[in-house]
C-alpha positions as CSV (number, residue, x, y, z in Angstrom):
1,M,-9.1,7.5,-5.0
2,S,-9.2,4.3,-2.8
3,Q,-12.7,3.5,-4.3
4,L,-11.1,3.7,-7.7
5,M,-8.4,1.5,-6.8
6,E,-10.9,-1.1,-5.5
7,M,-13.0,-1.0,-8.6
8,I,-10.0,-1.5,-10.8
9,L,-8.4,-4.3,-8.8
10,S,-11.8,-6.1,-8.1
11,R,-12.5,-6.1,-12.0
12,H,-9.2,-8.1,-12.2
13,G,-10.4,-10.5,-9.6
14,Y,-8.8,-9.2,-6.5
15,E,-10.6,-9.1,-3.2
16,V,-10.1,-5.6,-1.8
17,D,-10.9,-4.3,1.7
18,L,-10.6,-0.5,2.1
19,A,-9.7,1.5,5.4
20,A,-10.4,5.3,5.8
21,T,-7.7,5.9,8.4
22,G,-4.2,4.5,9.5
23,R,-5.6,3.0,12.6
24,D,-8.6,1.3,10.8
25,G,-6.0,0.1,8.2
26,L,-3.8,-1.5,11.0
27,S,-6.6,-3.1,12.8
28,M,-7.9,-4.7,9.5
29,I,-4.4,-6.0,8.6
30,E,-4.0,-7.5,11.8
31,R,-7.4,-9.3,11.6
32,R,-7.4,-10.2,7.9
33,R,-3.6,-10.6,7.1
34,P,-4.0,-9.6,3.5
35,N,-1.6,-10.8,0.7
36,I,-0.6,-7.2,0.0
37,V,-1.2,-3.6,1.2
38,L,-1.6,-0.5,-0.7
39,L,-0.8,2.4,1.4
40,D,-1.2,6.2,1.2
41,L,1.2,8.3,2.9
42,M,-1.2,11.1,3.6
43,M,-4.1,9.6,5.9
44,P,-6.1,10.9,8.8
45,D,-4.8,10.1,12.3
46,M,-1.6,8.4,11.3
47,D,0.5,9.2,8.3
48,G,1.4,6.2,6.0
49,W,4.9,5.9,7.4
50,Q,3.6,5.4,10.9
51,V,1.3,2.7,9.5
52,Y,4.3,1.1,7.5
53,N,6.6,1.3,10.5
54,Q,4.1,-0.6,12.7
55,L,3.4,-3.0,10.1
56,K,7.2,-3.9,10.0
57,A,7.7,-3.9,13.6
58,N,5.0,-6.5,14.2
59,P,6.4,-10.1,13.5
60,D,2.8,-11.3,12.4
61,T,2.7,-8.5,9.7
62,S,6.3,-7.7,8.8
63,S,6.3,-10.1,5.8
64,I,3.3,-8.4,4.0
65,P,4.4,-6.4,0.9
66,V,3.5,-3.0,0.9
67,I,3.0,-0.7,-2.1
68,I,3.1,3.0,-1.4
69,V,0.4,4.8,-3.6
70,T,0.9,8.5,-3.0
71,A,0.6,12.0,-4.7
72,R,4.3,12.6,-3.3
73,A,6.1,12.7,-6.8
74,Q,9.5,13.6,-5.6
75,A,12.4,11.6,-6.8
76,T,13.9,11.8,-3.3
77,E,10.7,10.7,-1.6
78,K,10.6,7.6,-3.9
79,T,14.3,6.8,-3.6
80,I,14.0,7.0,0.4
81,A,10.8,4.7,0.1
82,M,12.5,2.1,-2.0
83,K,16.1,2.1,-0.7
84,V,15.8,3.1,2.9
85,A,12.5,1.8,4.0
86,Q,12.5,-0.9,1.4
87,V,8.9,-0.8,0.5
88,D,8.0,-3.2,-2.4
89,D,7.1,-0.5,-5.0
90,Y,6.0,3.2,-5.2
91,I,3.2,4.3,-7.4
92,V,2.7,8.0,-8.0
93,K,-1.0,9.4,-8.2
94,P,-2.6,10.0,-10.6
95,F,-1.6,6.4,-11.9
96,N,-2.3,4.4,-14.9
97,P,-4.8,1.5,-14.0
98,T,-2.6,-0.8,-16.0
99,Q,0.5,0.0,-14.0
100,L,-1.5,-0.6,-10.8
101,V,-2.7,-4.1,-11.7
102,E,0.6,-5.1,-13.4
103,T,2.4,-3.9,-10.1
104,V,0.1,-5.6,-7.6
105,A,0.5,-8.9,-9.9
106,E,4.2,-8.5,-9.9
107,I,4.7,-8.2,-6.3
108,L,2.3,-11.2,-5.6
109,A,3.9,-13.4,-7.8
110,R,7.2,-13.1,-5.9
């Protein structure tokens, strides 16, 4: 799924870096300081919420927008993510490629 997102976003001119695990993702984010993070909730070694909490706890990465991209489609999960955790957006897999690109563009335009 991450390779599909990379292909879709790359075709629209975005530079995409992939990380296979939460720890790799955190390390990459700290080094590269991306403009936006697309974060799955179900990953090896750390779940997405652990990654998210560490990003937001670090003053150097706390302002980076985060879009959750997950198979967790329950309305309560999305509500908690948007209202309580205050993620920038929440996309449920499988997603529409146009929705992905539009969401990324909208968040980056803010």
